[in-house]
N, C-alpha and C positions, 0 to 999 in steps of 0.2 A: 504494500500500500504506500502511496505517495502522500507527503505532507507539504502543503503549499500555502502561500499567501495570495490574496486577491485585493487589489487596490482600486478604489473609485476616485480618490482625491476629493472626498466629501468634507465640506467645511461649514462652520457656522459663520465665520468672518469671511465674506466673499470679496473683500477688498483686495487690491494687488498685494498688500502686505500679508494678508491671510493666505493668499495663494503661494507666495514665496515660502511661508512657514510650512504649509502642508507638504509641498514637494521636498523641502529639506528634511522634514520628518520621515517621509516615506522612504527616502534614500537611506537614512540612518537605519530604519527598520529593515530594509532589504539587505543591507550590508551585514547587519547582525544575523539575519536569517541564514545567510550563506555560512557564517561561522558556526551556527548552531545545528546545521544539518538539514535544514528545510530543502525540499527538492526543486520547487519552481516558484517564481514570483510571476503572477498573472496580472495583467493590466487590462481594464475595460477600455472602451472607447465611447464617449458620449460628446455631444455638442449642444451648447445653449441650454444646459440644465443647471442654472445657478443653485448653489448650495448642494444639490444632490450629487453631482459628479463634475469635477473640473479637469478630469483626465481626458482631454480632447486631442492630444497628440501622443498617443502611447508609443508610436514608433521612435519618437525622440527620447522619451523617458526610458524605454527599454534599451535603446542603443547606449545611452549614458550609463545605465546600470551594467550592461554587458561589459563596458570598458573598464569598470571598477571591480569586477568579479571574475572568477576563474572556473567555478564549478556549477553554481546554481542554474537551473533552467530558466529560460526567458520566454514568457508566455503571452501571446496576444489573445486576450479573452474578452472580446473578440474584435477583429477588424470588421467594421461596417462596410458592406460591399455596394453601397449606393455609388454608381459610377462617377457622378459629379463630385462626390466626396472622396472616394478612393477608386480611381480607375483601375481595372484589372491589370493593366501593364505596370502601373506604378506599384501596385500591391506586390506583384510577382518580383519586381526588381528590388523593392525594399526588403521583403522577406528573405530573399536569397542573399542579399548583401549582409544583413544582420546575422543570418545563419553562418555565413563564412567567417565574419569577424568574431562571432561567439564560439567558433569551432564546433558547430553542430549542437548548440544548446537550445535552439528555437523550437517552440510549440506554437502552432498556427491555428487559431480559432477563427471562425467566420460567422457572420450574422447580418441582421439588417438594421439594428437599432430598434428602440421600443416605442417611440412616440412621434406624433405628428409635429411636435415642436422641433424635433431633429430633422425628420424627413422634409418638412416644409422649408427649412433653412436652405436646402439644396434643390428646391423646386419639385419635390415628389409628394404624392399622396400615399400615406403609409399603407392604406388598404390595397393599393395597386403595386406595391413594391416586390412582393414575393417572387413573381416570375423573373424579374430583373436580377434579383439576388441569386436565384437558382442558376441563371445563365452564367453569371460571373463566377459562381462557385465551381462550376464544372470547367470553366475556361482556364482559370488560373493554374491549376496543376499541369495543364498541357504546356504552359509557358516554362514550367520547371524542367521539362524533359524533352521537348521538341526543339530541333534546330531552328525551325521557322514556323511561325503560327499564322494561320489565316482563319478568319471567322466571319461568317455572315449570318447573324441570328436575328430574331425578332426585335431585340432591344440593343444589341451591340454589333458593330461592324469594325473589323480590324483587317487592313490589307496585309499581304504577306510581309512579315517582319521577324527578324531574329530578336529574341528577348534575352538580355544579359544583365547580371551573371546568372549562373546556375547555382542551386543551393549546395552547401557543404554536405548535408545528409542526402543519401541516395535512396530512392529517387527524389525525395523532398521531405521536409519536416512533417512529423505526424500532424494530422488535421482533426479539428474538433468543431462542434457546432454549439452555439448558445441554445440552451433548452429551457424555456420558461413556461411551456405548457405541454400537454400530452401530445399534440400533433407534432411539435418539433422533436420530441423524444423519439417518436416512431420514425420520423424522417431521418434523424441522425442514424438510427439503427439500420434502416433500409439502405442508406448510402454508405455504410461502412465507416462512419465517422465517430470519434469520441464524443461523449455527451458531457457538456458543462451544465450541471443542474444548479441554476442560480436562484433557487427559491428558499424561503425560510420555513418550509412546512415541517421539517424534522424527520426523524427516522421512518415514521409510518408513511409519510408522503414519499420519501425517497424509495422505500420498498415498492410502492405502487409504480413509481416511475421506472425503477430498475426493471421490473417485470415487462413493462411495455417496451423498454429499450432492448432488453435481451431477446424478447420474442421477435421483434422487428429485425434484429441482427441475424438471428438464426434463419429467418425466412427471406433474407434479402436475395435479390437478383444481382449477379455480378455486373449486369449491364447498367445498373443504377449507381454503381460505385462512383464516388467523387474521388478523383485522384488515383494514385497507384500504390497506396500504402494503407490498407484497411487496418483500423485499430479499434478493438473492442475495449472501451474504457469509459467508466462513469465516474465523474468527479462531483462531489456533493458539497454545497455551501455549509460552513460551520461557523456562525458568529461566535466569538469567544472573547471572554475577559477572564483571566485566570490570576488570582491573587491569593495570598495567605488568608485573608479575611473574605470568606465566602459571601457574607452579606454585602460588603462594600463592592465586591466584584459584580454581584447581581444588580445592585443599584446602578453602577456605572454602565454595565452592559445593557440593561433595559432602557436606561435613559438614552443611550446611543441608538438603540433599536427604535425607540420612539421617534428620534430625530430622522433616522433613515426612512421610516414609514411616512412621516409627515412631509418630508421633502419629496419623496416619491409620489405621494398622493397629491401633492401640489401640482406636479407636472402631468400626472397620468389620470388623476381623478377629479381635478377641480377643487381640491380642498384648500384650506388656508395655508399661507406660507408659515413654516415652522418658526416659533418664537420661544426658545427655551426660557427666556427671562420671565415669561408669564406662566410657566408651568408651576403647578403645586407638587404634591406628592403623587407622582405618576405611577408609582408601584404600590399595589395593594396585594398582600398575600393573606390568604385565609385558609383555615383547615386544621387538621390534627397534626400530631408529630409525624405521622406516616403519609398523610395525603395533603399536599399543598397546592392550592389553586392560585395562580398568579394572573392578575389582570392588568392590562395597560389602559391608562386613561384614554389613549388614542382610539380605543375600541368604539368610542362614541362619535368619532369623526365619520363624515360621509365617505363612502367608497363608490358613490355614483360616478359615472363616466362623463368626461367631456364628449359631446356628441361626435366629434370628428375622430375619436379614438376607436370607433368600431366596437368590437367585443373584447378589447384588451382592458385589463384592470390589474392593480396590484394583487398578488396572491393573498388570500385571507390568512395563509400560513405565516405571513409577516407579523401577525399579532400573537403568534405563539411565543410563550416565554420559556419554552423548553429548549434551551441552547446550552452551549458550554460556558455558562457563567457560574463561577464558583472557584473551588479549590482544584488542585491538580487531580485529585481523585474524582471530582465531579466531571472534569474534562475528559479523563480517561474513560469514564463510564459512558459519556455521551458519544465519544468517538467510536467506542466499541459498538454502540447501537447503530451508528451510521455504517460501520463495516458490516455488521450483521444484516443490514438492510440492502447491502450490495455495492457500497461505495468502494471504488478502486483508488480514489484520491480524496483527501480532505482539504477543502479550500477554506482555510481559516480566514475570517474577516474580523479585524479589529478597528479598521478605519471607518467609524460610524460617527460622523458629525461631532457630537459633544464629548466623545471619549478622549481624555487627555493623553498626550504623547507618553507620559511616564507610565500610564496604565497599559498602553499598547506595548511598550518596550518590556515591561515586566511580564506581560502575558507571553511574549515571544520567548523570553528567558525560561519561563516555567514550562512551556511546551517543548522547547528545544532540549532542556536539561532533564525533563522527567517524562513527558508524554510520548515524544518520538522514540526515545530509548525503550520505553515500556513495550511498544509494538514492534520495534526492530528486534 
C-alpha cells in the first residue's frame, strides 16, 4: 500500500501574502514527507476557486518540488484536459519533460475539473465537456509513443506533427482518473486507469466504490484502454490530523473539514462564503463511552445546486466526521479500515483551510514515524 499527500493550496487568507504563505508551507511539508517515507505528493488543478483551491499551476509546483527531491513520487491529481486550458500537445510535452527531469517519478492523472466556474473561464459548458475530455484523454498517450501524431476528431484537429520529448518511463507514466462519482469509477475501470477517489465518504463508501471499480476493471475491453500501461489501483482520500491530544486533533480536523465543505459548497452549491470568524462551537459530540455521534454545524447549510451545475453536488460524505482525526492509534485504525475497504493508496489530506501549519507538520511526523512503519 502507498502512503501519499494531496495538496489543494486551500487558504482562509486569499490575499497575495496568504498565497505566498501557503505555497511555502506546502513545500516544507512535501520536503518533510520525502524524508519520512511518504510515496507520492499529489497536486490538484483548479482555477478561479478563491479560498477552496489556489493550486492553479500544478505543473510549476511539481517541477519545483521535483528539483528539490530525489525519491518521492510526483503526482498530477489531476490535469484538467479542457483544450483551451491544457492543450493535449502541451500536456504531453510537459508531462514527458517532468518525467525525464524527475527520473521517472511522475504519476499522471486526468480529469475535466468540477465546476462551471472553471469551465466557463475557458469558454466551455461543463455539461458538454465530457466528450472533449475523452478525446484528449485517448490522444495524449499516442503522443508519448508515436513518432508522429495526426488526429482529426470531432473536437480536436492536429496535423501530422512529431511531439517531443518522450517520457522517461516506458511506454509512459502510469495514468489515473479523478473519480468523484460512481460513473467515473466505472469509466476508470473500463479504461484500465487508476482511480483517485477524492470523496470524504469513509470506508463504507470506499468499499462500494472499490467494488464498482474492480468489477469494471475485470470486465473491461482492451479496445477501450486509455494509453499503453493499464494499472489497477484505487487511491482513497484520508483527511487526517494526528496529535498526542486526540480531542485537540479532532477539533482542528473538523474545523478544517468544515472550512473545506463550506468553501466547496460556495462554488458548487451556492452556499455562503466561509467565514471562520463567525463560527461558534462547530463540533458537537454526543453519546456513551462506546458510541459517539459527531455532528458538524455545517450540516445545516444548503446543498442545493446552482442551476448551471447540472447534477453535480458536493458529496454528502463530506459531512462525515469519521476520519483520521485523533491519536496515532486512531489513525492506524482508520487507515486499516480504508485498506480493508480496498484502498491501494492512502491520500492523506491535511491542507484544509483553517488547519494551522504546525498541526499539519506534526501530523506528517506522526504518520511518517508511526503509521507508515506500522503497515510496512
